[in-house]
Every structure is written in C-alpha cells, then in structure tokens.
ROMI-976816 format. One line per field, with one value per residue (C-alpha): x, y, z; residue number from 1. Coordinates in Angstrom, 1 decimal, padded with zeros to 4 digits. Layout:
BEGIN
east = c(X  ...)
north = c(Y  ...)
up = c(Z  ...)
n = c(NUM  ...)
***
This chain:
BEGIN
east = c(011.9  012.2  010.9  012.2  009.5  012.0  013.7  017.2  020.0  019.7  015.8  015.0  012.8  014.5  013.6  012.9  016.1  016.4  019.0  019.9  022.2  024.0  026.0  027.5  026.9  027.8  026.7  026.2  023.5  024.7  025.6  023.2  020.1  021.9  022.9  019.3  017.6  019.9  020.1  016.3  015.4  017.3  016.0  013.2  013.3  012.6  015.8  018.2  019.7  021.7  024.2  024.0  027.4  026.1  024.9  024.3  023.4  019.9  020.5  019.5  016.1  013.1  014.6  012.5  014.4  015.7  018.2  020.5  022.3  025.6  025.6  027.6  030.5  034.1  034.7  035.3  037.7  039.8  037.3  038.5  037.9  034.6  033.4  034.2  032.7  029.4  029.1  029.9  027.6  024.7  025.7  025.7  022.1  021.0  022.1  019.4  016.8  018.7  020.4  022.8  024.3  025.9  027.9  029.2  030.1  027.6  029.7  030.2  027.7  027.7  026.7  026.5  026.9  023.4  024.2  023.7  021.7  018.6  020.0  021.7  019.0  019.4  023.0  022.9  020.5  022.8  025.7  024.1  027.1  029.3  029.5  031.7  031.8  034.1  033.6  036.2  036.6  037.2  037.5  035.2  037.3  036.7  039.1  038.4  040.3  037.7  034.6  032.4  031.2  028.7  025.1  022.9  020.0  022.0  023.3  026.7  028.3  027.1  029.3  032.4  034.8  037.7  038.3  041.2  041.5  041.4  042.8  042.6  038.9  038.0  036.6  034.6  031.4  028.7  028.5  026.2  028.2  028.5  032.2  033.4  035.1  038.5  039.3  038.3  036.3  039.4  039.3  037.4  038.2  036.6  038.1  036.8  037.7  037.0  034.2  034.8  031.0  030.4  031.8  032.1  032.0  033.6  032.4  034.6  036.6  033.6  033.6  036.4  034.1  032.4  035.8  037.1  034.0  033.7  037.4  037.8  034.7  036.1  039.6  038.0  036.2  039.3  041.2  038.4  037.3  040.1  037.9  040.0  043.3  045.6  045.4  041.9  041.7  039.6  042.9  043.8  042.6  041.1  044.3  045.9  043.0  042.4  046.0  045.9  042.9  044.6  047.8  045.8  044.1  045.8  049.6  049.5  047.2  048.7  047.8  045.5  041.8  039.4  038.1  041.5  042.3  045.0  042.7  040.2  042.7  044.0  040.5  039.7  036.4  033.7  032.3  029.9  026.8  024.4  021.1  020.5  020.1  020.8  021.5  018.1  016.3  018.1  021.2  023.3  023.9  027.6  029.6  032.5  035.0  034.8  036.7  040.1  043.4  044.3  047.3  045.3  044.4  047.0  045.2  041.9  039.6  041.5  039.6  041.6  042.3  041.2  041.9  042.4  042.6  045.2  046.4  048.0  045.6  044.8  046.9  046.0  047.6  045.3  044.9  046.9  045.7  047.6  046.7  046.6  046.6  043.7  043.5  041.8  039.5  038.9  037.8  035.5  035.0  031.9  031.4  029.1  029.9  031.1  032.1  035.8  036.2  038.8  040.8  040.8  041.9  044.8  045.7  045.9  047.7  050.3  050.9  050.4  053.9  053.1  049.8  051.9  054.3  051.2  050.0  047.4  047.3  046.1  045.7  047.8  046.8  043.3  042.9  040.0  037.9  038.7  037.7  034.1  033.7  034.8  032.6  029.3  030.0  029.7  032.0  033.0  034.7  037.0  040.5  042.0  038.9  038.8  040.2  040.6  038.2  040.0  043.3  042.2  040.7  044.2  046.1  044.0  044.7  048.3  048.2  048.2  047.0  044.1  043.3  041.6  039.6  037.8  035.2  032.2  030.5  029.7  027.2  024.2  024.7  021.5  021.5  022.6  025.8  026.4  026.1  028.6  031.1  030.9  031.2  033.8  036.1  035.3  036.6  037.8  035.5  034.2  034.2  032.1  033.3  030.7  031.8  029.1  028.9  026.1  023.5  023.6  027.2  026.6  023.8  025.5  028.7  027.0  025.4  028.9  030.1  027.2  028.2  031.8  030.3  028.1  024.8  022.9  020.3  019.9  020.7  017.1  015.7  018.3  017.8  014.1  014.1  016.4  014.6  011.7  011.1  012.2  009.5  011.2  013.0  015.1  018.1  017.1  019.0  019.7  018.0  014.7  014.3  017.0  015.6  015.5  019.0  020.4  019.0  020.0  023.6  023.0  020.3  022.7  020.2  018.9  022.3  023.2  020.1  020.8  024.2  023.2  021.6  025.3  027.4  026.4  025.7  028.4  031.0  029.8  031.5  030.0  032.8  031.5  033.1  033.7  032.1  034.0  037.1  038.5  041.6  041.3  043.4  040.6  038.6  041.8  042.5  038.8  039.0  042.3  040.8  038.0  040.1  042.6  045.7  047.9  047.9  050.3  052.9  050.9  052.0  049.1  048.2  048.5  045.4  042.9  039.2  037.8  034.5  033.7  031.7  028.2  029.6  032.1  029.4  026.9  029.9  030.3  026.6  026.4  029.5  027.8  024.9  027.0  029.5  027.4  030.2  032.6  033.4  034.5  038.2  037.3  035.4  037.9  041.2  039.7  036.8  037.1  040.8  042.1  039.2  037.4  040.5  043.3  042.0  039.3  041.4  040.7  037.5  035.4  036.8  035.8  032.5  029.2  028.1  024.9  022.9  019.5  016.6  015.3  012.3  014.6  017.2  014.4  013.5  016.9  017.6  014.4  015.7  019.3  017.6  015.7  018.7  020.7  018.1  017.9  021.8  021.4  018.9  021.3  024.2  026.5  029.7  030.2  033.4  033.2  030.1  026.7  026.0  028.6  025.7  023.5  023.4  024.8  022.8  025.6  024.5  025.4  026.5  025.8  024.1  022.6  021.0  023.8  021.4  021.0  024.7  024.9  026.6  029.4  030.1  029.9  032.2  034.7  034.7  035.1  038.0  039.7  039.2  040.4  043.5  044.2  043.5  046.0  048.6  047.9  048.3  051.4  053.0  052.2  053.7  057.0  057.0  056.6  059.3  061.6  061.0  061.4  065.0  065.8  065.2  066.6  069.4  070.0  066.3  065.5  063.8  061.5  061.3)
north = c(139.1  135.4  132.9  129.4  126.6  123.8  122.0  122.8  120.1  119.6  118.9  122.3  124.8  127.8  131.2  134.0  135.2  138.0  137.4  139.6  138.3  140.9  140.7  143.0  141.8  143.1  141.2  137.8  136.2  132.9  133.1  135.7  133.6  130.6  133.1  134.5  131.1  129.6  132.6  133.6  129.9  130.2  133.5  134.5  136.9  139.8  139.5  139.2  142.3  143.1  146.1  146.3  147.6  149.1  145.9  145.9  142.4  142.7  140.1  142.7  143.5  142.5  140.9  139.2  141.1  144.6  146.1  149.1  150.5  152.0  155.4  155.4  157.6  158.3  156.4  158.6  156.2  153.2  150.3  148.0  150.9  151.9  148.4  147.9  151.4  150.5  147.2  148.3  151.1  148.9  146.3  149.0  150.0  146.6  145.9  148.1  145.8  142.5  140.2  138.8  140.2  138.2  139.4  137.0  137.3  135.8  132.7  132.1  129.7  128.9  125.5  124.2  120.6  118.9  116.1  118.6  121.6  121.9  125.0  128.2  129.5  126.5  127.0  130.6  130.0  127.4  129.7  132.9  133.3  134.0  137.7  136.9  133.5  132.6  129.3  126.8  127.7  125.5  126.3  123.7  122.7  121.4  118.8  118.9  115.5  113.6  115.7  117.0  120.5  121.7  120.6  123.5  121.2  118.8  119.4  121.1  118.9  115.6  116.8  118.0  115.7  118.1  121.0  122.9  124.4  128.2  129.8  133.2  132.7  131.8  135.2  136.6  136.9  136.5  139.1  140.2  143.2  146.4  146.3  147.1  144.5  145.2  145.3  142.2  141.1  139.1  140.7  142.5  144.2  141.4  138.2  135.2  131.6  129.4  127.0  123.6  123.0  125.5  125.2  128.2  126.6  129.1  128.4  130.5  127.6  125.1  125.1  125.9  127.5  129.7  130.6  131.8  133.8  135.7  136.3  137.8  140.1  141.3  141.9  144.2  146.1  146.3  147.8  150.3  151.5  150.6  147.9  145.2  146.1  144.7  141.0  140.9  138.5  141.0  142.0  138.3  137.3  134.0  132.4  133.1  131.9  128.9  128.0  128.3  126.0  123.4  123.5  122.4  119.4  118.2  117.8  114.6  112.7  110.5  110.8  107.8  108.1  109.1  105.6  103.9  102.1  104.7  107.5  105.9  105.2  108.8  110.3  111.6  110.9  113.4  115.7  112.7  114.1  111.2  112.9  114.9  118.4  121.9  125.1  126.2  123.2  123.4  122.3  119.9  116.7  116.7  115.2  117.5  115.2  112.5  114.1  112.7  113.8  112.7  112.9  115.0  117.8  118.2  120.7  119.1  119.5  117.8  115.8  116.5  120.1  123.2  126.9  129.8  133.6  135.3  139.0  141.1  142.8  146.1  145.7  147.2  144.7  142.0  138.9  135.9  132.4  129.3  125.8  124.0  120.2  118.9  115.9  113.3  112.1  113.2  110.5  112.4  110.4  112.1  109.9  108.8  110.2  107.5  105.1  105.1  108.5  109.8  106.5  106.8  110.5  109.8  106.7  108.8  111.7  109.3  107.7  110.9  110.3  106.6  107.9  110.3  107.6  106.0  109.3  110.1  113.5  113.8  117.7  118.5  119.5  121.1  122.3  119.9  120.9  124.6  124.4  123.1  126.1  128.5  126.8  127.0  130.2  128.7  128.7  132.3  132.3  129.5  130.9  130.3  129.3  132.3  131.4  127.6  126.4  128.0  126.9  123.3  123.5  124.8  122.1  119.6  121.6  121.5  117.7  115.4  112.3  111.4  113.1  111.9  114.2  113.1  115.1  113.6  116.7  116.8  113.7  115.7  118.4  119.4  119.7  123.4  122.7  119.4  121.1  123.9  121.4  119.1  121.8  123.5  120.5  120.2  119.2  116.3  113.6  113.1  109.5  109.4  107.0  106.5  104.5  102.9  101.0  099.1  101.4  099.6  100.9  104.3  105.6  105.4  106.7  109.6  110.6  110.6  112.9  115.4  115.3  116.4  119.2  120.8  118.6  118.3  115.7  112.7  109.4  107.9  111.0  110.9  107.1  107.4  110.3  108.5  105.2  106.4  107.6  111.3  113.7  116.0  115.4  118.6  119.7  120.8  121.8  119.1  121.0  121.2  117.5  115.1  112.1  114.0  115.6  112.1  110.3  113.1  112.1  108.3  107.2  105.7  105.2  108.8  110.1  108.2  109.4  113.1  112.7  110.9  113.9  115.2  112.1  108.8  105.8  104.0  106.3  105.7  103.1  101.9  100.7  098.8  098.9  095.3  094.2  094.6  092.2  093.1  095.0  098.7  097.8  095.8  099.0  100.7  098.2  098.3  102.0  101.9  099.3  101.8  104.5  102.2  102.3  099.6  099.9  096.7  099.2  101.6  102.5  102.5  105.9  106.2  108.2  106.8  107.6  105.2  105.5  106.4  104.5  105.3  107.3  109.4  110.3  111.4  113.4  115.2  115.9  117.4  119.5  121.0  122.2  124.1  125.5  127.3  129.6  127.2  127.8  125.6  125.5  124.7  121.7  120.7  120.7  120.9  118.5  116.2  115.7  116.4  115.3  112.6  111.0  111.4  112.3  109.5  107.2  103.5  104.2  102.5  099.3  099.7  101.5  099.9  100.5  102.0  101.0  100.6  098.9  095.6  097.2  100.0  097.4  095.5  098.8  099.6  095.9  096.4  099.8  098.4  095.6  097.9  100.0  097.0  096.1  099.6  099.4  095.9  097.1  100.1  099.9  101.4  099.4  097.9  097.0  094.6  092.9  094.4  092.0  094.2  096.7  094.5  095.4  092.8  091.4  091.2  088.8  089.2  092.9  095.1  098.4  101.2  104.5  107.1  109.4  106.8  107.2  107.7  110.6  108.5  107.1  110.5  112.0  109.4  109.8  113.5  113.1  110.9  113.5  116.3  114.5  113.7  117.3  118.5  116.1  117.3  121.0  120.5  118.4  121.3  124.0  121.9  121.5  125.3  126.0  123.6  125.3  128.6  127.5  126.3  129.7  131.6  129.4  132.2  131.9  129.6  126.5  126.0  129.0)
up = c(-041.0  -041.1  -038.5  -038.6  -038.0  -038.3  -035.5  -034.9  -034.9  -031.2  -031.4  -030.0  -032.0  -033.3  -032.3  -034.5  -036.2  -038.7  -041.5  -044.3  -047.2  -049.5  -052.6  -055.5  -059.0  -062.5  -065.6  -063.8  -066.0  -065.0  -061.2  -059.9  -060.4  -058.7  -055.7  -055.5  -055.5  -052.8  -050.3  -051.0  -050.5  -047.0  -045.8  -048.0  -051.0  -048.9  -047.0  -049.8  -051.5  -054.6  -055.1  -058.8  -060.3  -063.5  -065.1  -068.8  -069.7  -068.2  -065.3  -062.6  -064.3  -062.6  -059.7  -057.0  -054.3  -053.4  -055.8  -055.3  -058.4  -058.1  -059.9  -063.2  -063.7  -062.2  -058.8  -055.8  -054.6  -056.0  -056.8  -053.9  -051.4  -053.1  -052.9  -049.2  -048.3  -050.1  -048.6  -045.0  -045.4  -046.4  -043.6  -041.0  -041.8  -042.1  -038.5  -037.5  -038.6  -038.9  -036.2  -038.8  -042.0  -044.6  -047.6  -050.3  -053.9  -056.3  -056.8  -053.1  -051.3  -047.5  -046.9  -043.3  -042.4  -043.5  -041.0  -038.2  -039.7  -041.7  -043.4  -042.8  -040.5  -038.4  -038.3  -037.4  -034.7  -033.1  -033.1  -031.6  -029.2  -032.1  -033.2  -036.5  -038.3  -041.2  -043.1  -044.5  -048.0  -051.1  -054.8  -056.5  -059.7  -063.2  -064.3  -068.2  -068.6  -066.4  -066.3  -069.0  -069.2  -066.6  -067.1  -065.8  -065.4  -063.0  -059.4  -059.4  -056.8  -058.6  -061.6  -059.8  -057.7  -057.3  -054.8  -053.7  -050.3  -050.4  -047.1  -048.5  -049.1  -045.4  -044.9  -041.9  -044.2  -041.2  -038.6  -035.7  -035.0  -036.9  -037.3  -040.7  -043.1  -044.4  -048.1  -049.9  -046.9  -045.7  -042.3  -039.5  -036.4  -034.3  -033.1  -035.0  -036.0  -039.0  -038.4  -039.9  -039.7  -042.4  -045.8  -048.6  -052.0  -054.6  -058.0  -059.9  -061.3  -061.5  -065.3  -067.8  -070.4  -067.7  -066.3  -069.6  -070.5  -067.3  -066.7  -070.1  -069.4  -066.2  -067.7  -070.1  -067.4  -065.3  -068.4  -069.2  -065.7  -063.4  -061.5  -059.5  -058.6  -056.0  -055.7  -057.6  -060.5  -062.6  -064.4  -065.2  -068.6  -069.7  -070.6  -067.3  -065.0  -067.2  -067.0  -063.3  -063.0  -065.1  -063.0  -060.1  -061.7  -064.9  -064.3  -062.4  -064.8  -067.5  -071.2  -070.8  -071.3  -068.6  -068.7  -068.2  -064.9  -064.0  -064.5  -062.1  -059.6  -059.4  -059.3  -056.1  -054.1  -054.9  -052.1  -051.5  -052.9  -051.9  -053.1  -056.4  -055.1  -056.7  -055.0  -056.2  -054.5  -051.1  -049.5  -051.4  -049.4  -049.1  -046.2  -045.6  -043.6  -046.2  -049.1  -049.1  -050.2  -053.8  -056.4  -058.7  -056.2  -053.6  -051.5  -051.5  -048.6  -045.5  -043.0  -040.0  -039.9  -038.1  -039.0  -036.9  -037.9  -035.8  -035.5  -033.0  -030.6  -031.9  -035.2  -038.4  -040.6  -042.4  -040.5  -041.5  -042.0  -040.4  -040.7  -037.2  -036.9  -034.8  -032.7  -034.8  -031.9  -028.4  -026.1  -023.8  -020.4  -019.0  -015.9  -014.5  -010.9  -008.4  -011.1  -010.6  -012.3  -009.7  -010.1  -013.9  -013.9  -011.5  -013.6  -016.9  -015.1  -013.5  -017.0  -019.3  -020.7  -021.5  -023.2  -025.2  -026.2  -027.9  -029.6  -026.9  -025.2  -021.6  -020.7  -017.8  -014.2  -013.5  -016.9  -017.8  -014.8  -015.2  -018.8  -017.9  -015.5  -018.3  -021.0  -018.9  -017.3  -013.6  -010.6  -011.2  -007.7  -008.9  -009.6  -013.0  -014.9  -017.1  -020.7  -019.6  -022.3  -025.3  -023.7  -023.5  -027.1  -028.3  -026.7  -028.6  -031.8  -031.3  -031.2  -034.2  -032.6  -030.3  -027.0  -023.9  -021.5  -018.3  -016.3  -014.4  -014.1  -017.8  -017.9  -016.9  -019.3  -021.3  -025.3  -025.3  -023.2  -025.1  -028.4  -027.3  -026.1  -029.0  -031.7  -029.7  -030.3  -034.1  -036.4  -034.1  -033.7  -030.1  -028.9  -025.7  -022.9  -020.0  -017.0  -014.9  -011.6  -009.8  -008.2  -004.9  -004.4  -006.2  -004.1  -000.6  -002.2  -003.8  -000.4  001.0  -001.8  -001.0  002.7  001.7  -000.2  002.4  002.4  005.6  004.1  006.3  004.6  005.2  003.3  000.5  -000.1  000.0  -002.6  -004.9  -004.7  -006.6  -010.2  -010.7  -010.6  -013.2  -016.5  -016.3  -014.6  -011.0  -007.9  -005.4  -002.6  -004.6  -005.8  -004.7  -006.8  -010.0  -009.5  -008.7  -011.7  -014.1  -013.3  -012.9  -015.4  -017.9  -020.7  -020.4  -020.5  -023.7  -025.2  -024.5  -025.9  -029.0  -030.4  -030.9  -030.9  -032.8  -030.8  -032.7  -031.2  -027.6  -025.1  -021.9  -019.4  -016.5  -013.0  -011.8  -008.3  -005.1  -004.7  -008.1  -008.4  -009.5  -012.4  -014.0  -014.7  -015.7  -018.4  -019.5  -019.8  -021.8  -024.1  -024.7  -025.8  -027.8  -025.6  -024.1  -020.4  -019.6  -018.4  -016.6  -012.9  -010.6  -008.7  -005.1  -004.6  -002.3  -002.6  000.0  001.8  005.3  007.9  009.3  012.2  010.2  007.6  010.3  011.9  008.4  008.0  011.6  010.9  008.0  009.9  012.4  009.9  007.3  006.2  004.6  001.1  -001.8  -000.9  002.6  001.6  -001.0  001.0  004.6  004.9  001.8  001.7  005.2  007.4  005.5  003.6  006.0  009.5  009.5  007.4  008.4  010.3  007.8  009.0  012.5  012.0  011.0  007.4  006.0  003.0  001.3  003.0  001.5  -000.3  -001.6  -002.9  -004.6  -006.4  -007.3  -008.6  -011.0  -012.0  -012.9  -014.9  -016.7  -017.5  -018.6  -021.1  -022.6  -023.2  -024.6  -027.1  -028.3  -030.6  -027.8  -027.5  -024.0  -022.5  -019.6  -018.4  -018.0  -015.2  -013.3  -013.1  -011.0  -007.2  -005.1  -002.0  000.6  003.3  007.0  006.6  009.5  008.5  010.6  010.0  010.4  012.1  014.9  015.8  019.6  021.1  022.4  019.0  017.5  020.2  019.7  016.0  016.4  018.7  016.2  013.5  015.7  016.5  012.8  011.8  014.5  013.1  009.6  010.5  012.4  009.5  007.1  009.4  009.7  006.0  005.6  008.0  006.3  003.0  004.6  006.1  002.7  001.2  004.2  005.9  008.6  009.7  012.5  011.0  014.1  015.8)
n = c(1  2  3  4  5  6  7  8  9  10  11  12  13  14  15  16  17  18  19  20  21  22  23  24  25  26  27  28  29  30  31  32  33  34  35  36  37  38  39  40  41  42  43  44  45  46  47  48  49  50  51  52  53  54  55  56  57  58  59  60  61  62  63  64  65  66  67  68  69  70  71  72  73  74  75  76  77  78  79  80  81  82  83  84  85  86  87  88  89  90  91  92  93  94  95  96  97  98  99  100  101  102  103  104  105  106  107  108  109  110  111  112  113  114  115  116  117  118  119  120  121  122  123  124  125  126  127  128  129  130  131  132  133  134  135  136  137  138  139  140  141  142  143  144  145  146  147  148  149  150  151  152  153  154  155  156  157  158  159  160  161  162  163  164  165  166  167  168  169  170  171  172  173  174  175  176  177  178  179  180  181  182  183  184  185  186  187  188  189  190  191  192  193  194  195  196  197  198  199  200  201  202  203  204  205  206  207  208  209  210  211  212  213  214  215  216  217  218  219  220  221  222  223  224  225  226  227  228  229  230  231  232  233  234  235  236  237  238  239  240  241  242  243  244  245  246  247  248  249  250  251  252  253  254  255  256  257  258  259  260  261  262  263  264  265  266  267  268  269  270  271  272  273  274  275  276  277  278  279  280  281  282  283  284  285  286  287  288  289  290  291  292  293  294  295  296  297  298  299  300  301  302  303  304  305  306  307  308  309  310  311  312  313  314  315  316  317  318  319  320  321  322  323  324  325  326  327  328  329  330  331  332  333  334  335  336  337  338  339  340  341  342  343  344  345  346  347  348  349  350  351  352  353  354  355  356  357  358  359  360  361  362  363  364  365  366  367  368  369  370  371  372  373  374  375  376  377  378  379  380  381  382  383  384  385  386  387  388  389  390  391  392  393  394  395  396  397  398  399  400  401  402  403  404  405  406  407  408  409  410  411  412  413  414  415  416  417  418  419  420  421  422  423  424  425  426  427  428  429  430  431  432  433  434  435  436  437  438  439  440  441  442  443  444  445  446  447  448  449  450  451  452  453  454  455  456  457  458  459  460  461  462  463  464  465  466  467  468  469  470  471  472  473  474  475  476  477  478  479  480  481  482  483  484  485  486  487  488  489  490  491  492  493  494  495  496  497  498  499  500  501  502  503  504  505  506  507  508  509  510  511  512  513  514  515  516  517  518  519  520  521  522  523  524  525  526  527  528  529  530  531  532  533  534  535  536  537  538  539  540  541  542  543  544  545  546  547  548  549  550  551  552  553  554  555  556  557  558  559  560  561  562  563  564  565  566  567  568  569  570  571  572  573  574  575  576  577  578  579  580  581  582  583  584  585  586  587  588  589  590  591  592  593  594  595  596  597  598  599  600  601  602  603  604  605  606  607  608  609  610  611  612  613  614  615  616  617  618  619  620  621  622  623  624  625  626  627  628  629  630  631  632  633  634  635  636  637  638  639  640  641  642  643  644  645  646  647  648  649  650  651  652  653  654  655  656  657  658  659  660  661  662  663  664  665  666  667  668  669  670  671  672  673  674  675  676  677  678  679  680  681  682  683  684  685  686  687)
***
C-alpha cells in the first residue's frame, strides 16, 4: 500500500491510492534494474512485481520485489496467448488489493508531465474518474551520426534528442477495472482515450549497440522456443532492427561531420531535459509539448495533436488508432457574470462564419452551456446535456485552428472542476479571458438576475450582504450566504488566483467593460483583440439584455413569492424572456432606479480599488482600462428601495406586464396557426 504525502498539481493533498506495477522479463540485465528503480521509486518496491520468463543471466536473482517464475517446458498455448493470459491473471488478482494495476514491458516508462504532476502517483490521483488510461507513446532513438553510445552513468534524455511517434505503442496499460487486455496489450474491452499529459518512453531503440545485442538474443529464443510470433519483433535479428532504426534517423543527413553547420541545422530539439535526472533518481524534466518536427525524424513527437482509440461498440476486432488534429488554443471566456457576457456570446454567434474565416471556431447553439452541465454533473433535468461535453471536445478536436468558448458560469469553479475542464481540453492550450465591469453596476444588475431565476431576497438585504467581506472562502449556496456566493463570482483577483493553478498568468487576459455612454461595440472590439481576431466587419447582434426599473424588479420578486412551482424553463422563457425583456420593455425609462447607499458605495469603491491594485501587480494582460472598474457616482439620480413601491405603482406595472404577456401569447398562437396552415392548407388558419 502506498500513501502519497506530496501535494497534487492542484494544490490538494492526494488521498491514499494503491498502485501495482507489473512486468515480464527474460534476460534483461540492463533494462530490468532501470525499470525496478523507476517504478519502485514511484510506488515503493513492495508494489512492483516481475513475472520471470525463465531468465538465465541472473538478472532476476535477489530482486528487491516480488518475483513469479514461469515454469519451464513446453507452452500450453502460443507465446502471445500465454503472455496475455499470465498478465491478465495476475492483474485480476491484484485488483482485489490495489486500486490501479499497470503493466509495461521493461523498456517502457510512463512519465507524466512534471509541470503538472509530481509523479505517477500524483497523476493517477488526479485521474480517478478514468477506468483505463493509455499514454502518448514515442520511441526514443539513437542517431549514431550525431550522438555517442549511451553512457549509463548519465541521464538518458540528456543524451538522446530524437524520438519517433509510435501509435501502436499507445496502449491501455493503466486500468482500475478487471477487464482483460487483448494480445500485445494493445486493446481492452473498455472505452479509453490517449492522454497527451502522459508520455510512454519506449527505450528499445535508445542505443544501437544495445538494440543489436538484445534483438539477436531474442531472435535465438524465438527460433528455439517459438516465442514472439505475429507482429512481434522477437523474430527480427540485429541487422533488421538496426536498419529500421537507421532508416528513421540517418537518411536525411548529409555526409558532413556532426560538427558541421548543416548537421547542427538539421538536428531536432531535444526532449528539453532541463535538469540532469535519471530514471533511477526520479522523473526526468522533459517538456513534452516543446519537441519540434525536424527533417531528421519525420514522425517526431508533434505539439498539437490528440489521439483517440476507436472501435465499434461490442466489436471484437483490435482497436484502431487515428490521429486527430486539435485546436491549437481554446480561448475560454469564463465571465464574470453581468460583464457583457450575453452580448459577447451573441456577437460571436452572429459572426460565427466571420470567425471561421479567420480560423477560429465558435461552437454552435447551446452546446457550450449544455457541455458544462454534462461536465460537472448538474442540471440533470435540462434536456440534451448528456454527452454534450465530449461532443464539445470533439468539435475542438476536429478543428485545426483556434477556438473560442464562452460561459459565465465557469468563473466560480473550484480547483477540482477547473482541473477536469482544462485537462479535458488538452493538448490544446487554454487562453483564459475574463471580462470585468465596475461593481457599482454589477451589484444591482446581479440582483435583477437572481429575481429572474426565482429569488425572493429584498434589494436592501442583498446589497447589505454583498457590501461586506465574505464570511466563507468556499462555494456556498446563495440562500445560505449571499455575500460569499456573490464574491466567489465577482472577486476578480480571487478568480484569477484559482485559475492560475492550471492556466499560467501569462495566458490570462482581463477585458474591461467601458462605462455607460460607450457603444457596446467597444467591449466587442476589446474582446476580439483579446482572442486575436479582427472585428471590423462584424455585425452587431439584435439581442437586448437591458435592466428593469425599481417597480418592475419588485414585481418580479413578489411574483416569485406567490409562484413557488415555476421551473427552469418557466423562468427562462416566461419570466426572463417574455415578461422582463418583452412585456416590461421600456419601463426602466419611466420608473425610478435603485442603487447602493452612500456608505455601501464607499465600501464598494474601496473594494474595487484594492482589486485593481491586485490586478496591476499580476502579470495578467489587460485589454481596456482598469479605471473602467471604478464605480461612478452619478449625481442627481433618483433611487428608491424597490420594497417601498406603492400598491398603485405595483398594480400599474403588473397590468402593463399582463397586457404585454397577452400580446406575446396571442402572437405565438397566430404564428403557430400560420405554420399549421402552411403544412395543411385545407385546415382553417384561424379557426
């Protein structure tokens, strides 16, 4: 049993996780000690196990871990079947004691991205929701024209700069379930995807001399005992495999010396090992997304690609591997709420084709909102959200340029949900965009939004709760702590700090919303600049998300109190869209407004100033002017407490709303009958 005491990549301590690593070896004097050092260092020597396939060179004697020796003699099945049967049998029994079972060959090393994980245990603790995981696999290559023989005393990756993408090696080697692997461990009867955050380094080809020696030994065993078979390389001799390696790295080099200018120019970048480290000492410091394509190795580890294993449901054939282009960047607009988010979403939707012409994908329809409900497992009553998250990710994976996605409900996410979202979009880089508006306008606007979603909280109570430091840091329900609930959605510095655990500050942009009197197009142009598109030819959306006056707001609040059975769709289409936006349209100009008291405004101005200074001190990019976030003091504006609305004013407002709703219902009925008539001309259009 292993219990991690290190922090996970999100800053949370890992919980106890039991992991077993299993391999099968025969005469692996060079590679087996390396395998034991690496996986033993990750999980502890008591949790690594070796199936000894009749080793005769002494390399399996006195192992620091458990060893199970295969009985000598004729095989009951073919060797591939025997090997698969043995490994699956061990794994099934290990699942009774362990949470995760890993099987790799002795020359296969699973290395998670060290920028995000402290090691394999940290990686596995962060992926508890995945039953089966496959790594992105590369062959580490030795180019004898440019690299000397391997020095066992030095780090492997410090000596090897060439890799070749190996799709057949992207195997489901990690599993939490007792499903059996197929022959060669290339498939399993469970759905899985290849994770770009986990690399499999295959060291078979990491040294020409080592390759020649081992391949010749295995060929002899294959001929004498029938080992290998099928697509196995055991039956290939030293000459064949050495020629294969050289064909990958040598042909494009000239005969000039390794020190020549040409040789230097055609050499690829290394795996970016920045600190000397051996597998025995721990995880090597490689940066997987920075290896580049080069003339010397055409299939080098690509930066912007994602792999998916696909097979027909219930099919018995081996899963096939397909390379899918992934969006280079996803510009993720997370809000904040009431900061022109609806306008920006409508702007992008209206101009989706113009965005596409510039290589930027805007997901269609309600998919971005349904995807969040699917990702976090909420809103189960909302139709169509099941499967929306993988559908959204697939749309990004089919796109070769950038993508932009906007949802203001994402800003208050905690570390767990942020981690799931960001890693679900990998290997695309997430570029975070946060729009912000001055709190003097945000607070009244947000209270109105709560009314359009069923709240019965009075304005005075809401403002008093918000204009105070939050009592809690965590995510709380609005009904329990209005202030904490509000600030989790609007404390810009705190939001950026939460997201910086997973998105570097250098990839964050704050877009400020200009003060009243500026055209909406100003914030649209700023947002376009933040995501790197030209908005000069954009059409402006027709959607109006204007505010209501004090009387209308109080009408909505009291309506919520006498209509407790209204559901989401009633509020979305009936209250928010029909009553507030259409039936009461224009009432804000004839009704008094409501706002913060002078002491509350003083407090909010100080709070905004502190937030501005925090953003200035961070490396986050700002598009617009941070001065836009300072609340304005509007002299001469008549404000009231909406709860003080007289019965006469409330009745007049209700009658106006009732008349407007009657008109909306009648217009919808006429349109319905018109459509019915178009379908069935013999029916009476207005019976």
